[in-house]
C-alpha positions in Angstrom: 0.0 0.0 0.0 1.3 3.4 -1.0 2.1 5.7 2.0 1.4 9.5 1.9 3.8 11.7 4.0 2.0 14.4 6.0 4.9 15.3 8.3 8.5 14.2 8.9 7.3 11.4 11.3 3.7 10.9 10.1 2.5 8.9 7.1 -1.0 7.8 6.2 -2.1 4.8 4.1 -3.2 6.0 0.7 -6.7 4.4 1.4 -8.3 5.4 4.7 -11.0 3.5 6.5 -13.9 5.6 7.8 -16.0 4.6 10.8 -18.8 7.0 10.7 -21.4 4.3 10.2 -19.8 1.8 12.5 -22.7 1.8 14.9 -25.1 1.0 12.0 -23.3 -2.2 11.1 -24.2 -3.9 14.4 -20.9 -5.7 14.6 -19.7 -7.5 17.7 -16.4 -6.5 19.2 -14.9 -9.5 17.6 -16.3 -8.6 14.2 -15.0 -5.1 14.5 -11.6 -6.4 15.4 -11.6 -8.7 12.5 -12.4 -5.8 10.2 -9.5 -3.8 11.7 -7.2 -6.7 11.2 -8.4 -7.1 7.6 -7.6 -3.4 6.9 -4.1 -3.7 8.5 -3.3 -6.9 6.6 -4.2 -5.1 3.4 -2.1 -2.0 4.1 -4.9 0.3 5.4 -3.5 1.6 8.6 -5.3 5.0 8.9 -8.8 5.0 10.6 -11.0 8.1 10.4 -13.4 8.9 13.3 -15.2 11.8 14.9 -16.5 12.3 18.4 -20.1 12.6 17.1 -20.1 9.5 14.8 -22.9 7.1 15.8 -24.4 9.8 18.1 -21.2 9.7 20.1 -20.9 5.9 20.1 -18.5 4.9 17.3 -15.2 5.8 19.0 -16.0 3.6 22.0 -17.1 0.7 19.8 -13.8 0.9 18.0 -11.9 1.2 21.3 -13.7 -1.7 22.8 -12.7 -3.9 19.9 -9.1 -2.6 20.0 -8.9 -3.6 23.7 -9.2 -7.3 22.6 -5.8 -6.8 20.8 -4.2 -3.6 22.1 -0.9 -4.2 20.4 -2.5 -3.2 17.1 -2.6 0.4 18.2 1.0 0.9 17.3 0.3 -0.3 13.8 -2.3 2.3 13.0 -2.9 6.0 12.8 -6.2 7.3 14.5 -7.8 10.4 13.2 -10.7 12.0 15.0 -12.6 15.2 14.8 -14.4 17.6 17.2 -16.2 20.8 17.1 -19.8 19.8 16.4 -22.4 19.4 19.2 -25.4 17.3 18.3 -28.8 17.0 19.9 -28.7 13.4 21.1 -29.9 11.2 23.9 -26.2 10.8 24.7 -25.9 14.6 25.1 -29.2 15.7 26.6 -27.6 19.0 27.6 -27.4 20.1 24.0 -30.5 22.2 23.2 -29.7 22.7 19.5 -27.1 21.5 17.0 -24.2 23.9 17.0 -20.5 24.3 16.8 -18.1 24.7 19.6 -14.4 25.3 19.0 -13.7 26.7 22.4 -10.5 25.7 24.2 -12.5 24.0 26.9 -14.6 21.9 24.5 -11.7 20.9 22.3 -9.7 19.6 25.3 -12.7 17.9 26.9 -13.5 16.3 23.6 -9.9 15.0 23.1 -9.9 13.6 26.7 -13.2 11.7 26.0 -11.8 10.4 22.7 -8.7 9.1 24.4 -10.9 7.3 26.9 -13.1 5.9 24.2 -10.1 4.6 22.1 -8.3 3.4 25.3 -5.1 5.0 24.1 -2.9 7.8 25.3 -2.6 9.7 22.0 -4.4 10.6 18.8 -2.3 10.9 15.7 -4.3 13.7 14.1 -7.1 15.8 15.5 -9.3 17.8 13.0 -11.8 20.6 13.6 -14.8 19.1 12.1 -16.5 22.1 10.5 -15.7 25.8 10.1 -17.1 27.6 13.1 -18.4 31.1 12.4 -18.1 31.9 16.1 -14.5 30.6 16.3 -11.9 32.3 18.5 -8.7 31.2 16.7 -6.6 32.2 19.7 -8.5 29.6 21.8 -8.1 26.9 19.2 -4.4 27.6 19.0 -4.1 27.5 22.8 -6.0 24.2 22.9 -3.9 22.7 20.1 -0.6 23.8 21.8 -1.6 22.4 25.1 -2.7 19.0 23.7 0.5 18.9 21.7 2.7 19.7 24.7 0.9 17.0 26.8 1.5 14.4 24.1 -2.2 13.8 23.7 -2.3 14.8 20.0 0.6 14.5 17.6 -0.7 16.6 14.7 -3.7 18.8 13.8 -5.7 19.5 10.7 -9.2 20.7 9.6 -12.2 19.4 7.9 -14.5 21.2 5.4 -12.5 24.4 5.5 -12.4 26.8 2.6 -9.3 28.8 1.7 -10.0 31.8 3.9 -11.0 29.7 6.9 -7.9 27.5 6.6 -5.5 30.4 6.2 -7.1 32.3 9.1 -6.7 29.4 11.6 -3.2 28.6 10.3 -2.1 32.2 10.9 -2.6 31.7 14.7 -0.6 28.4 14.9 3.2 28.0 15.3 3.0 24.6 13.5 1.4 23.6 10.2 -2.0 22.0 9.8 -1.3 18.7 8.1 -4.5 18.0 6.2 -8.0 19.2 5.2 -10.7 16.6 5.0 -13.1 17.6 2.3 -15.8 16.1 0.2 -14.5 15.2 -3.3 -15.9 12.8 -5.8 -16.7 12.8 -9.5 -20.2 13.8 -8.5 -19.3 16.6 -6.1 -16.9 19.0 -7.7 -17.3 22.1 -5.4 -14.0 21.7 -3.7 -12.2 21.3 -7.1 -14.0 24.3 -8.6 -13.7 26.8 -5.7 -10.0 26.5 -5.1 -10.1 24.4 -2.0 -8.1 21.6 -3.7 -5.8 24.2 -5.1 -5.0 25.4 -1.6 -4.1 21.9 -0.5 -1.6 21.7 -3.3 -0.3 25.2 -2.6 0.3 24.3 1.0 1.6 20.8 0.1 -1.1 19.3 2.3 -2.5 15.9 1.2 -6.3 16.1 1.5 -8.6 13.4 2.8 -11.6 12.8 0.6 -14.9 12.0 2.3 -17.8 10.5 0.4 -15.6 9.6 -2.6 -18.5 7.6 -4.1 -21.0 10.5 -3.4 -22.8 8.6 -0.8 -23.9 6.1 -3.5 -25.9 8.6 -5.5 -23.9 7.8 -8.6 -25.2 4.2 -8.4 -28.8 4.8 -7.4 -29.9 8.3 -8.3 -31.9 9.0 -11.5 -30.9 12.7 -11.9 -29.3 13.6 -15.1 -25.8 14.0 -13.7 -25.8 10.6 -12.1 -27.1 9.0 -15.3 -24.5 10.7 -17.4 -21.7 9.7 -15.0 -22.9 6.0 -14.8 -22.8 5.7 -18.6 -19.3 7.3 -18.7 -17.9 5.3 -15.9 -19.2 2.0 -17.4 -17.5 3.0 -20.7 -14.2 3.8 -19.0 -14.5 0.7 -16.7 -14.1 -1.4 -19.9 -11.3 0.7 -21.2 -9.1 0.4 -18.0 -10.1 -3.2 -17.2 -11.7 -2.8 -13.8 -14.6 -4.9 -12.5 -16.8 -2.2 -11.1 -17.4 1.5 -11.5 -16.5 2.2 -7.9 -12.9 1.3 -8.8 -13.1 3.9 -11.5 -14.4 6.5 -9.1 -11.6 5.8 -6.6 -9.0 5.8 -9.5 -10.3 9.2 -10.7 -9.3 10.6 -7.3 -6.1 8.7 -6.8 -4.5 9.8 -10.1 -4.9 13.4 -9.3 -1.6 15.1 -8.4 -2.9 16.5 -5.1 -2.3 13.2 -3.5 -5.9 12.7 -2.4 -6.5 10.0 0.2 -10.0 8.6 -0.2 -12.0 7.5 2.9 -13.8 4.2 2.4 -16.8 4.3 4.7 -18.0 0.7 4.3 -17.8 -2.2 6.7 -17.9 -4.7 3.8 -14.6 -6.3 2.9 -15.4 -6.5 -0.8 -16.1 -2.7 -1.0 -12.8 -2.0 0.8 -11.0 -4.4 -1.7 -12.5 -2.3 -4.6 -10.7 0.8 -3.3 -7.5 -1.1 -2.9 -7.7 -2.5 -6.4 -8.1 1.1 -7.7 -4.5 1.8 -6.7 -3.4 -0.3 -9.7 -5.8 1.3 -12.2 -4.0 3.3 -15.0 -6.2 6.3 -16.1 -5.1 8.6 -18.7 -5.7 12.4 -18.8 -8.4 12.2 -21.5 -10.3 9.6 -19.5 -10.0 11.8 -16.4 -11.4 14.8 -18.3 -14.1 12.6 -19.8 -15.4 11.8 -16.3 -15.1 15.5 -15.2 -17.0 16.8 -18.2 -19.7 14.1 -17.8 -20.2 15.5 -14.2 -20.2 19.0 -15.4 -22.5 18.4 -18.2 -20.5 20.3 -20.7 -17.0 20.5 -22.2 -14.3 22.5 -20.4 -14.0 26.1 -21.7 
C-alpha cells in the first residue's frame, strides 16, 4: 500500500477506512476487530473517526474492539474530529445542534476520545466544520496544550475553505497537516472553488470523504448521475476494472494533489475495490471525460 507523508514522522495509508457508520453495522467487538485486522493486513493503517459519529458511540465501539488486541494500536494512525455538538440522547444538555471550538470543548472532547479509544494519544485531530463563532486564539491554545501534553501528535481541519484554513493557520506555530473535504466525480465544489488548489499550494494531502458520493452515482436518477454512470461504465471497460466504484476511486487517486479517499464501508469487498483502484491506470483524457460528464459540458 502506498504511503502519503503528512509530516516528517507521520504517514497515512493512501486508502483510509472511515468509521462514521460503525454503529449501524451492528458488529460485535470480535467482528470489528476482524475488520480492523483485515484493513491492516491489506495495508490500510489509517482510521477516520469523529466524536459525534454514531451519536457519540463509534469511537467507543472501536476502542472496545481494539482492547481485545491492544498491540494493534502501534500499527495504525487514528484520526478523529471535534467541534460539532449534536442534539442526542447521549448529550441531553445540547439544546440545538451547533459548533463549539472553544478551548474548553476541544480539550474535553480529546480527553473523551482518548478514553473511548483506550489510548494515550491521537495521531491527528481535526476541527470538524468551520465555526463562524470561532476564536482562533483559543483553538491555538488548545492545540498547543494538547501537543505539549502528548495527547495529539498533529492537527488539521475538515471542510475548511481557503480563507478559513488560512485564518486558523495564521494563529498556529506549526502547520496544519490535512484538510478533510468532500470530493468525488459527482461533487466538484472543492475542485471548482479553489479548496483543492489550496491543499496543493500548502503541500497538504487532502482526505476525501464521500468519494462515491454517498452512493448517489449508483442509485440516483438525476441527469448528472445517469451521465456519470454511462461514462464510468465505458471507462471501466477501457481500464479493465470490474466495477465503476474502482473507476471512481482511481479518478481521485490519479490526481496530483495526493488525495486520500476514505472508504466508509464495513464490507470487505467494498474495501477491496478501493485497494484495487490503486493499480488502475487512467489517462488524462479519460480523467477529463469523467469530469465533463459530471459538469454536463466541455471544459471552456
